[in-house]
N, C-alpha and C positions, 0 to 999 in steps of 0.2 A: 545501580543508580536508578533512582525513582524517576518515573516520567509523569507523576501525578502532581504537577504544580500549576498554578495560575489557570490558564485557559481550560485545560482538561479537568482540573480539579473543580473549577467553578461550574463547568458544564455538567459535571456529574454529581454535584453536591446535593441537589434535590432528589436525585434518583437513589442514592445510597448503593451499598454493595450487597445486593440480594442474590439469592440462588434461584430465584423464580424465573422461569423462561417463558416467553410467549410474546406475541405481537398482535395487538388488537387490530382488527380490520383487514388482516391478510387472509387470502384464500388458502385453505389447507391442501395438502397433497398426500402422496403415498409415502411409505417408509423410506428412510435414508440410506440403508445399506447394511450388509452383514460382513462378516469376515474379520480381518485384523483389527479393525477399530471397535468392534462390538456394536451393540444397539440393534435397532429394528432391521428387518430385511429390506433389501432394495426393491425398487419397482421391478416387475417382470419385464423382460426385454420385449419391446414392441416388435411386431413381425416385419416392419419396414423401418429402416434407419433414415435419419435426417442428416445430411451433410451440413457441417457448421464450421466456417472458417473464423478463427479467433486470432487477431493480430496482437502480439505482445507489446508491452511498453518499450521493450529493449530486446537485445539478443538474449537467448536463453541463459538464465543464471539461477542460483539457489533461492533467490527471493520469490521465484515463480514456482517453487517446488510442488505446491498443491495441484497445479494444473497438469504437470507432467506425471505426477503420481496417479491422478484420476484417469489420465490417458493410458499409461502403461499398465495399470492395474485393472483396466477394463470397466471402470466406474461409468465413464461416458457411454460406453457400449451398452451397459446394462440399462441406461436411460434411453436407448434407441438412437444414440448420436454417433456420428462418424466425425470426430473433431480434428481439424487441422490447426495445429499451433504454429502460427507464422511469426518468425522473428521480426521485431520492429526497430524503429529508429527514433524512439522517444514517444512520450504520451501524445504530444501534439500531432505527430505524424500518424499515430494510430487513430486519433480522433478524426483527422481529415479523411483517412481511408474508409472508416466506417460511415462517416457523414456523406461521402460521395457514393456509397454503396459498393465499394470495391471489396470490403470485408464485412462479414456478418456481425461480429462482436469485436470489442477491443478493450484493452487495459490502458488506463492512464489516470493522472491525477485530476482532482477537481478543477485546478487551474486550466489544464489542457482542454477539458470538456467545456468549460465556460468560454474560453477563447474561441473554440470551434463554433459554439452557438452564436457568438458575436459575429462570426463570418457567415451566418445564415445556414449553418449545417445543423440539421435537426437531429440531435442525439440526446440521449437521456441516460442517467445512471440507474442501474437496476440492482446494484449491490455495492456496499462499501467494503471492498475486499480486504483492505488492510490500512492501517494508519500511515501517516507520512513518515518516510525514512530519512528526511533531510536533517542534517546535523552540522554544527560548527565543531571543528576538531583542531587539535594542536598537539604539540609535543613539548615536554618540559624543557628540553634543550633550547628551544626557540622562544617559548612563552615565558620562561622564568618561573615555572610552577605549574600546578594543576588547574585546569579550567573547570570551575564549579558553579559560577554565577555569571550572568550576562554583564553585570556591572564591571567585571574584570576586563572587558573588552575596551573600555575607555582608554584612549591614547594608543590603541593598537592598529596595526594594518591587517586587513582581512582580504584574502584572495577570493574573488567571486567570478563566476562565469556569467557575463551580462546576458547571454542568449538564454539562460535558464530563468524563465520568468518565475517559476515556482520558488527556487531557493533565494533569488534576489529579492523577491517581494517579501517573503517571510523574514529574511534578515532585516530588511529595512523597517518592517513593522515592529520587530523586536527592539531594534535600536531606538525607534521613536518612543516605544512604550517605556523603555528604560531611561529616556531623556539624555541619551549619549550619542545621538546621530551625528552631531557636529564634531564629536570628539573621536570619531573613528574614520580611518582612511580606507576606502574600498578600492582594491587594486584589481582591475579586470585582467583575467588570464584566459588562455585558451581552454577548450574542453579537455578535461582530464589532466590539466597542468597545475591543479591546486597543490597537490602534495609535493611536486618537485620545487615549486616556489616556496613552500613552507620549509622544506629541508635545506634549501639553499640560503635561507635567511632573508629572502625578499619580502616576506610577510611574517606575521606573528601567529596567525590562525587562518583557517580556510573553511569554506562552506562546500559541503558535498553531501554524501550519505554516510550512514553509520559504519558501513564496511570499510571506509577509508581509514577510520581510526583503528579498526580491528587489524587491518593489514599492517599498519605502522607498529602496533604493539607486537605482532608476531615477528617483526623484523628486529625487535629488541628496544624500540623506543618506548619511553614512558608517555603513552598517549592518553588523552582525555577528550571528552566531547560533551556537548549539550544537544539534546533533541530539540529542534526548533518548535515542534508541535506542543512542547510543554509551555511555550510562552506566547504563541500566536495562534489564532484560529487557522485550522488547516484541514483539507480533505485529501487523504492519501490516495492510494490506488483504488479505482472504481472499475466495475464492469459495465460497459455502456454499449448501446446499440440504438438504432433508429426506432422511434415509437411505432412507426408503421410496420417495421419488421417484427417487433415484439407482438403487436396486435395480430399479425398474420401467423405467427409461430409461437404462441404462448407456451405450449408443451415443451418445445425445444429450449426456450429460455429457462423455464422452471427446472427442467431436467439438468441443464448445464449448471445451474446454481446449486442444485442438490448434490450433484456429483463432485463439483469443485469443493464444496464444504467438506464432503467426505474425504476428498483427496488431501485437504489440509489437515484434517484430523489424523489421518494415517501418517502423514509426513511429520506432524508434531510429535506423535508417539514413537516414531522410529526415524529420526533424522538421518542416521547412517543408511538405512534401507532406502529412504527417499533419495539420498544422493546417488545410490546405485541406480535408481530409476532415471535420474537426470543424466547420468553417464551413459546409460543404455540409449537414451534418446539423442544425446550429444556427446559422443566419445571424447571430444577435445576437453570436456570439463574434468576428465580424470587428472589432468595436470594440476588442477587447483582443488582437488577433492577435500583436503583438510580444511581449508578456509571456507569452502562451500558448505560443509557441515556446520561450521560455526555461524556463517551468515544465515543458514536456515534456522538454527536455534534462536538467533536474535529475532528473526522475522516472526517465527511461531510464537515466541513468548512476549515480545514487546509490540508487535504490529498487528498480528492477527487476533490474538486472544486479549482484546481490550476490555475495559470495564463495560463498555456498551454491549459488546458481544456476550459477556458474562450475564448481563441482565436481560437482553432481548434476543440474542441469538446471532449466528454468523450472518454477515452482510448487512445488518441493520443500519439504516441511515437516520440521522437526527435532523429534524427541521431547524432547530436552533443553531446547529453547527453550520449547515448550509447557509442560513441567513447571515451569520457572522462572517463567513468566508466571502460571500458575495459582496457584502457591504465593505469589507476591508479591501478587497481587490478593486472595487469601483473607486474607492477613495484614493487608492494608489495608482489609478489610471492604468491598471493591468487589463481591465475590462471596461466596457462602456458605462458611463455614468447613467444611472437609472435602471441598470440591470437588476432583476430580481431572481429569486430562486424558484419562481413559479414554473412548473413543468420541467425542472432540471433533473429531478430525481423521483424515484418511487420505490416503496417497499412491497408493492402489491404482488410481485412475482416470487417472493421469498416464502417458501412453504414451512412455516414455523412449527407445524405439528410433526415434523420429521426430526429424527435424532440429530443429524449432522447440521441442521440449520437452527431450529429452535432450541435444542439442548446441546449445542456444540460444546460448550465449556465442560459439560459432564462427560464428554467423550474423550477429552484430551488431558495429557499431563505434560507440563512444560517446566518441570522442576530441574532445570539445568543450572549448573554453575557457569556464569559468564564473566569474562575477565574485565570488561569495561562497563 
């Protein structure tokens, strides 16, 4: 299923699909790493290590594989970092903890970062780690067919979690764009209750993340989904910290980003091996190993290796995307009116002359057959 429609297609139209990598204006660094992924050798390990606490957007799962691979394979250590990957409770919680100085770095969506800044927490995005994973999903048994276009949602009931500002906002923007907002009934359900309401017939479709549809298909349902980011401006998972912390620890931030990109390249090239690393770090994940590998492949192919990454390198953030997202969120009262993207993000800590950042796409292969 193609993700290159409307917003993303329009955003990338002027850029084209080139194989040239590089990012003007970024300060270069040393090589990205050797070993399983190929490419230039990594930086020599500094004599003293820097402790770095990184709060995840959620509890450990396969969509975070690159970070665990970088940790378990020693990529962070080679950058002189002693990284502690801390389980999280959502992007908003991670943004708050980083903004308060309780954690050094965090993972979360653009929505979470912007809402934190509205609460006077000074945090900034230093890498666009992966595209948004939000999706509308359904099963043929309840929907009466396959979901292929947003217009099909007219007259339908959709399960939403009101507490999820990200998915609720993106869904409302999509329905407004399609001109069917008044023709759709939004049914508020509890966290992680979307699928149960769908299968019980309480709703016709639900909003969650891409893995919800994958799980249903694996259970034998004829599942289908739409990626919300194909139809609305969206900022997916970012790596953020406080500007003051970044200014005081620039080498640590750069090293973390280099090693993380290298970790994602390794995970993309060997999803099964990456899942082994995840299980080593969190043995309980062995119970969901097969679906974990599938989630990792979807993440690597559809969310990490985007067209922007192919053109500019891993982690690159686009000014026009941030501007569109900020405008849309302000118009929908998710963030304060008058909010701008000034100071919200920077590419200045991405070392694009290294293999796993600037030439990330040349280091990976994501030629997987995916079911949905």
